[in-house]
Steps between C-alpha positions, in 0.01 A plus 500: 500500500769338284760724662406372848587142404825591324720500816351164603556359152861621505554349845349165388717491188811582702409243766458230234836584346689482831304191610607327181862597566474377859346170387770455239770562761333249734493246216871549450565453872300175497674367191844599628429329834398190310807507277724539804341188652320661792163354396609138457723441802337489845833589664521826300128581489486728805801700382334541162179618662682763706691624195177509295308690768776759543549543124124511441452762772774721357351470151152579639631812675673611179183444296291695751747789510524520122123465457423771753761730347343445157151582629638809673680610180182453295304724735452850357633661818760230579307412817448164665276479804563233758169334412582496130843354576341216697236455228767478232695246703185299570417485128855401406497230768155368411576477128840347571346253746259378233774468239746340742233264633441370148875468448553312827217262412644425155848462646393261776252303293681465168857636497630359830239276666773355727516841671192420710633159601823662618297759692302217662820312593642813662180543703510135615864537603417810705199334661686179587700691761187579701237246393466122498475301177128438556436873551687577179297233320178661627620841381596372154178595315517857630872527423441367147229762453716784635790404274288454185533718191143624541547610860835667435350689204196601707721620783699707249178651370368576849812612684675705231251788532521492881880504496490763224274735696728474804805577286309778320414662831870518582620600153220757466629684806817583307346565159193705585519856377267797533394672178755742367369849501476664163665836463260789546334608181632825356209732423470586134582858422 
């Protein structure tokens, strides 16, 4: 029975490794965005968000591709089913979502607490074009909640696996591979 859990154990270990790498890359993107001033200037905030989303998506795709290739290479017959590709991507995304959620919380709560105020100011500026001041005032508690460190971290935790499974479904189409056939056994003389 130990042999039956070995492929799962290998996949979990690989998923954790690539999730850690993905989380580390996301941390670098966040810190670089902060250092470049995108998180402290409402005028540059939207540009920073677009750059972060694009960079984060590219890093996520790279992590999924590398993780799936590693699981495929660790398979005795160099195979990767479509289901296993999606499963690998889901694990990488779930682990990374948990790690990144913790990072985003620490960043927003302790490292750069002004980040959430800037996010709030950007939301108010966008809403002022289509809402009155009293409507914005009524929406303030909800906007404060949706721009809080806790909500942003929770959203990271919840939506990373969903986004990861969607990406995994696409990446898995290209990386799936049927088992390689072993050469026919030569009968002993």
